[in-house]
Structure formats: structure tokens, C-alpha cells
N, C-alpha and C positions, 0 to 999 in steps of 0.2 A: 125357416133359417137354422142353420145347424151352428151349434156351438163348438168352439174349440175345446180342447181338454183344460188349458188354461182358463178360458170363460167358464168352464163348469166348476173347475175349483174356488173361481172368484164367486160365484154366485153360491156355492156352500158357505163360503167363509162370510158373505154378506148376511145370508139368511142365519147362521150361528150367531153373529152380531145382534142382528134385529132380534131374534128369539131371547138372548140373554136381555138385552135392553127392555125390550115388553115385559119379562117377566120381572125384572127388579122394579119397575114401576108400578106394575098392577100390584106387586107386594107391598109396596110403600103404602097404598092406598088401603089395602084390606087388612094389614097387621094393627092389632091394638097396640096404642102408644102409651103406656102407663109408667114412665121411669120413676125410682125411688131409690132412696139413698142405698138400699142392698143390691139393688139391680145395677147401679150406678160405680159400685166398690171393684178394685181389680181383683179377677178370679185367677188364684194360681193353685193347682192340682187339689182343689177342695180345702185348701189351707186359708185362714185369715192373714192376709199379706202384713208383715212386720217391718216397719221402716220404709224408706224410699224405693224405687225402682233402680236406683244408683249404686246398689248395696255390693260389694265385692264378691265374686265366686271364686271358688277354688279352680285354678287354671288345669286341674287334673281332669275336670269334665271336659275339656275340649281336647286334652290328648287322648282320652281313651275314645273320643268319638272320632277322632281322625285315624287312630289305629283301627277301629272298628271299619271305617269306610274303606281304609287302605285293603283289608281282608275280603271286604265284600267285592272289590274291584279285582282283586286276585279270582276271586270264584268267576264274575263276568267273564275274565278273559281264559281261565281254565277250563270251564265246562264246554264251550263251543270248540275248543283246541282237542277235548277228549273225544266228542262226538265224531269230529273228521278225522283224528286220528286212529280211533276204533273202526273207521269203514276200510275193512280187508282189501277192497277192489284198488282203493286210493294207493295202499302201500306196495300192492303186487303191481300196479301200472308203473310205478316209479323206480321199480327194481331194487327198492330197499334204499335207495341214496337219500330221498328225500324223507323218508321215515327216520331215518338216523339223524338227520338234521332237525326236523321236529322235535323229537325227544331231547336232543340235545338243548335245542333252545329253551324248551320248556322246564328242564333241569336247571338251567342257568336262571330262569325266572324266579324258579320256587326257592333256589340258592340265594338268590337276592333278598326274596321276601324274607326267607329265615335269618339272614343276616340283619335285617331292620328289625324282626321282632326279638332278636336276641339283643341288639342294642338297646330297644324299649325297655326291655325287660332287667337288663344291666343298670339303666339308669334309674329303675325303680318307678317308672310312670304306670306299670300296672298294678302297683299297690293301692288298694284304695284307704287312704288314712284321710279320716275326719280331723279338720282342725279345731282345736279346743278354743273356744271363746275365752277372749281375755276378760278378767273382771274390770268393769269401769269406775273410776274413782270420779265422784262429781264434787270432790272436795275442793273447795276455792272456788268452784264456778258457780254456786247459788249463795246467795248473800246468807250469811248465818241468821239472822233475824226471821227470814222467811223460811228457812229449814227449821227452826225452832217451832214457829209458828203452825206449819203445816205438820211437824210431828207431835204436838201437842192439841191437834183439834179432837183426837179421840178421846 
């Protein structure tokens, strides 16, 4: 019996799912499970977590990440174009017509990206400003008797 190409792909997908499932089940039975308070705490960059996970983040982190992704995508488009455009045979076969069209398109693409970078730069989104935490006032939120009792314990 001969398998079709689709059957071969389906067989490999099924084999992969079975392999991952068996590996997870065997790992569940073989690994030690000894949780404690230290292991169950939230781990964040080697620092002890402070506050809840719902804390506010500076939106500049996200803007810088998006600008980084934008320029990574630029490289994904620019590198294959440069490889194809650098092929002298392709340019020679097109009598130069396609070569000029390709280079014009790429200059327009790079110009749009440069305009985007200039806009982001002019808005100040590339400045890495750390927010200054505001001092919190607990006055009026803690009963005065409890406040005095806590401070006079020492």
C-alpha cells in the first residue's frame, strides 16, 4: 500500500503529537514534585516581585518594541531584494528596465521607513526616560492610634 503525499504529512503530524504527548506523560511521572513557597513565587528577571502583576508599565517599552519590529521587518524585505538585485544576469536579461523599477521601488520603501523613523524621533518616542516614582502619602488612610502604636513598638 502506497501513501499519498498528504498521507505522509498526516502520518508525521500524528507521530509528532503522539511523541510530545508520551514525553509529557512520562515526564510527569518521573520528575520530582516538591513545591515550597520559594518555588511557587513569581519569578521576574531574578528580582523579587514587588506589588501585583497588574502594575503599570511605561508605554515607551511597547513603542520601542514596535519600532524594533518595524526595522526588523525592513531587513526581512531588504535582504532578499538585495540578493536578487545583485544578480547581474537578471538585470542584463531585463535590458535594464526591471532593474530601474526595482531600485526605484526599494528607494521608495526605504524613504517611507526613514519618514517613519523621523516621525518617531520627532515625537520623542526613542528617548528612554525613566518615570520618577511619586511619594505616597498614607496620611488619613491609617487610623492615628494604630499608626502611633506601630511607631512606638521599637
